[in-house]
N, C-alpha and C positions, 0 to 999 in steps of 0.2 A: 392473177393476183387479186386479193381482196384488201381494199383500203377502208379504214374506219370512216374516212371522209365521205364515202358513198352514203352512209346513214345520215350524215349531216346534210347532204344534198337532197336526200329524200324528204327530210323535214322542211327544207327550204322550198321545194317544189309544192308541198302540200299547204304551205302557209298562205292564207288568203290575203295577207298584207305584205307578201314578199316584194322585195326590190331587186333590181339587177344585182347579180353577185359577181364579185371579183375574187378570183383565187390567187393568193400571193404565195410565193415560194421561190427558192433558188432554181437556176436552170438545172434540168435533168432530175428533179424530184418527182416527176410524174404528173404534172399539171395537165398536159395535153391528153395523156392516156385517161386520166380521171374524168375529164369533161366528156370525152368521146364515149367512154364506157358507160357513164351515167346516161348520156343521151341515147345510147343504143338500148339500154335496159329499161328506161323510164318513159321514153317517148317513141312515137311512131316514126317521126322524121328528125333528122339532125341537119341543121343549116350551119355548116362549119366554114368560117372565113379566117384565113391566116393573112394578116396584114403585112407580113415580112415579104418584100419583093412583089407586092401586089399593088401596083400603081393604079390599076383600074378601080379597085375597091376604095383605095385611099381617096381617089378623086370624087367618088360618089359622095363621100362624107364631107367634101369641101363645099358642097351645096348647102341648102337649108336642111332643117331637121324635121321636115314633114314626114311623119312615120309611114303613111301609105307609100310615099315615094321610095323610102329606104327599104321597105318590105318588098316592093316590086323589084328593086335592084338586087336584093339578096336572093330572091327566088330565081332570078336569071343566073346569078353567079353559082348558086348551089344546085340548081336543077331540081328543085323540089318545091311543092306547095308549102307555104308557111301558115299553119293554122294555130291559133293561140293554145288550144287544148292538146294539140298533137305534136307540136314541133318545139324543139329547143334551139335557140340561136346562140352559137358559140363564136366569140371574137377572140382569136388567138394572136399573141404578139401585139396586143392592142396599143402598146406604147409607141408603135411605129405610125399610128394614126391618131394624133391628139384630138382631132375632131370626132373620131369614133368614140373615144373615151368620153368626150363631152356629151355625145348623143345618149349616153346612159341616163342622163338627167331627164331627157325628153321621153325615153321609154318609160321611166318611172312615173313621170307626171301625166303623160298623155296616152300611154298604152301599157298600163300595168298588167294587162292580160297576157302579154307575151313573156315567156320565160327566157331571160337573157343572162348568159354567163360569160365572163371574160377572164383572160389571164395574159401575163406578159413576163418574160424572163428578166427584164430589167425595168419593170414598171416603177418600182420604188425609186430607182435612179432617175428615171424620166420625170417623175413628179417633183423631185428636188431641183431639177433643172428648169422648172417653170411651166411644165405642162399643166394645162387647166384641169381641174378635177371636180366632179359633181358631188361636192360635199353634202352629206346627209341624204343623198339619193341612191346610195348603193349599200350593199352588205359585203362583208369580207369573210373569207375562209382561208386560214393559213395552212399551207401544206408543207410538211417536213419530210425528210427521208423516212422510210418505213421504220416503225417502232419494233421493239422486240416481239410483241405479240403478233404484229403483222408478219414479221419474219417467221415466226413459228408456223403460222397458217400457210405462208408461201412455200415452206420447205416440207409440207406434208404432215405437220405436227399440230394441226388445228385442234385436235382433242386436248393436247397439252395446254393450248391457249384457253380452251373452254374450262379446264380444271382451275387454272389461275383465276379466271373471271368468276368462278363459282365460289371462291373463298373458303374451300374446304382445306384448311391448313394441314390437317393430318395427312390427307392424300397428297397435297403439294409436297410436304416434307418427304413422303415415301418415294416420290418421283424426282427428288432433287438432283440425283446424279444425271438424269436426262436433261434437266433444265440447265445445269452447269455446263455440260458438254455443248449444248446448243448456244449458250451464252458466250462460251469461248469462241465459237465460230462467228457469232455476231460481232464480237469485238474486232475481228479481222475483216469480215465482209462488210459490216456496216449495213445501212439501210437504203443506199442508192438503188433504185429499182433495177437498173441494168446490171449491177453487180450481183444482186440477189438472184435475178433471173438466170444469169450465167452460171451461178453456183448450182441452182436447181437442175439445170440442163446438163452440166458437165462435171460437177463435183470436183472442180479443179481450182485450187487457190491461186495458182499462177495466172490463170485466165482472169480471175477476179482482180488480182493486183494490176494486170495490164489495163483493165477497164478503169480502175481507180486512177492510175497514172495518166491515162488519156483524159479523164475528166478534169484532173488538176491542170493539165496542159490547156484544156479548153477554157477553164476559168482564167488562166493567165492571159490567154489570147483576148478574152473579153475586156481585160484591163485596158489594153491598147485600143480596142475597137470602140468602147463605150465611154471610157473615162477621159476627162480633160488631160491633154498631153503633159501638162506641168505637174499633175497629181499622180500620174502613173508610177513614177519611181518610188514615191512614198507609199502608195498602195502595196506595191510588191514588198517593200521593207516590212510593213506591218504584217502582211499575209505570211511571209516567209518566217517571221519571228514567232508565230503562235506556238509551234511545237516546243521551242526552247522556253518561251514564257510560261507554258503550262508545266514544263518539266522541273521548274524550280520548286522548292519547298513552299515558299510563299508565291502563289500564282497571280498576285496582283500585277496588272500590266505596267511595265516600266518603260517609259520612253527612252531612258538612258541605255536600254538594251538594244535599241535600234541604231543609235550612234552616239558618240560622246557629245554631251551638251544639247541633245535633242529636247525640244519643248513641246508641250501639248498643242499649242497653237499651230505648229507646223504640220501636225498629223491629224487634226480634227476632221478635215475634209476626206482624207484617205480612209479613216475609220468609218465615217458616215457612209462613204461609197460602198464599202464592204458590207455594212449593215443593210443598206438599201437593196443591195443585190441578193441578200439572204445568205451570204457566204460565211458570215460570222454572227455570233450572238453575244451581246454585251450584258454582263451581269454586274450591276452596280452595288457598291458597298453602301450599307445604311449604318447610321450612328446609333440607332436604337430601333426596336421592333414596334414602332408606332404605326397607326393607321391614318392614311394609306402609306405603304412602305415608300412609295416614290417621293413622298414629301420629306423623307429623312435621308435621302441619298446624299452621299458625300462625293468627294472628287476621286475616289478610288474605284477601280472596276477590273474585271477579268474579261478576257476575250476567249471564246470557244469557237471551234470550227462547226460547220453545219452537220458533220457526220463523223462518228467514231472511226469508221473504216477509212475515211479519207485522212483523218488525223494520223492513223497508223501508217498509211501509205506515204504521207508527207514526211513522217518521222523515219521512214525506212525500216519499219518493224518487219522482222523476218517471220515467215509463216511457221518456221520450226518452233517458235515460242508456243504454238498451239499444242505441241507434244510434251511440253515441260510442265505438267501439272497445272497449277493455278498461277504460274508466273505472269501470264498475259494480263491478269487483273491488276497486278501491282507494278507493271512496267512503267517506266518514266515516273517513278515516285507516285504511282497511282493516278497519273493524269488521264490515262485512258478511261479509268473508272469514273472520275469526276466528269469527263466529257460525256460519257455514256449516261450518267444520271441526269445531267441538265438536258440532254437530248430527249430522254424519256419523259421528263417533267413537261416539256413542251408538247411532244407528239402524243403522249398518252393522256395527259391530264390538263392540257391547255394552260399550263402554268408558265409565267415569265418570272423567274426567280430573282431574288437579290441575295446578297450575303452580308454577314456581320463579322466585324473583328473588333476586339477591344482596342482602346486608344493606345495602350502600352504594347499592343501586339502580342500579348501572352495568351490569347484565346481567339479562336475563329470558328464560326459556323459556316459550313460550305454553302448552304442554301437556306433562304427563308421564303415562305410564300403565304399569301393571305388565303384563309379558308373561312368564309363567312366573316364573323367578327373576331376570329382568332388569327394570330400570326404563328405559323408552325415552323420550328427550326429543324433542319435536316443535316445530320452529320454523315459523311460518306467514309466508309472503310473499305479498302480494296481487298481485304482478306477476312479471316474469321476473328481477328483481333477485336474484342468486345470492349476494350477500354475506351470510354467516351469522356475524357477529361474536359475538353472544351464544352461539350454538350452539358455536362454536369454543372460547370461554372455558369453557363448561360441560363440553365434552368433555375439555379439558385438565385441569380440576379434578377430575372424577369418573370419567373413563375408562369410559363406558358401552360395551357390546358393539357397539352400533350407534346412530347418531344419524340423525334423520329431518328433512328439510326438505320442506315441501309448498309448491309455488309454481306459477306458470303455465309454468315451464320443463318440458322433456321429462324423462322418466325417465332417471336415470343413477346409477351407483354409483361411488363414489370409495373411497379407502383407509379412511376412517372414517365416510363419510356416504352416505346414499341420498336422492336427490331423487325424490319422488313427485308427479306432477302433481295439481293440485287436483281434477280430475275423476275421479281414480283412488284416492281415499282408501280406498275399500272394500278395496283390495289391500294396505294398509299392513302389517297384521299378518303376512301371508305373507312380506313382504319383510324382516321383522324376525326371522324364525325360521331355524333351521338354522345352518350354519357360515358366518357372514357374511364373514369374512376370506378364506375359500377361494373365495368367489364374487366378491369385489371385483375391480374392474379397476384 
């Protein structure tokens, strides 16, 4: 598999002012594979330590933070010489050793010549439970399930990914039937590496679904293992409600859908836990497209799962929908498509979006994101329907430099609007940059 994050890691390695790096992401999105693969290809030696069930190494970090002492212990544990220019030090499941997490501060300050990278499946949860953190002494890399372009490469369609990246829209349109067929598969398979790898090996959607169900069961097990006992029932209520919350016409998260009379205060910790573990993404409503968007957030939000394939599995989506034309794109009132779009915004474009809705509720823009000094509105269409009533109303009210519609229709530019095909979301930011009106047709 090829992950775009490998390029980010290469830039980190070559940065003369690099700090220890923490890879964040939900369990099973490929953090361990990414760190080891990068170590294998970019360094002579890999000093890998997993702190889960490793009492000996945890005890090493209970002592002082003398770097030569730590390096000596790591060499014994890993069985290799640790040389700054030739070795990467990997700390996996670092949340199991709070002192190892603290040690990153001392690697940064006293031994910046060492390349240190860390990850933990519940690291965000551990930090909110009081684990000390080396603020300002580390860098972060957020890892998500495989994006659609990564899925193309993994399934032997790397040339199609290259065509998308090249921006030749005439060629992209000529190949659209191939993109749509692969996108249909991606909606079902999603981007969890194990599911993608199974499909590549076996071409069997039933095996993919079995993996997805097992992953969902593992996440459910994590609730009991890592969350406070009194919060676990509410975590499950929120987690299990997401498919039905997204299947409504208005996808705003409703506490009343959890149980009659439910209040936000009762479920704040449950939602925070799911966010910290990387299992859900919260998209907040803004009252107006001001800069920064976070300053205009209101009390409304939507919750999405980490992966479109897992959403389909949790919803019980039947693989036979793949055979029924474009039905899968509009399934559950288009919620799979909206899930897909927000997932690609994060994975492909490093965008954490917001959304906007009018006070009277008569117009809504699915996603907003900051692009330089602009706020770009994005309306999502699950089919080839090109009517963009809400987007037109938003454009008339706020006059953004460019408005974006993503749909199953071909790429096109109009006087105030660019339509980006769903399979080409990774090219959206490029289409929003530069002198838009000069290029409009």
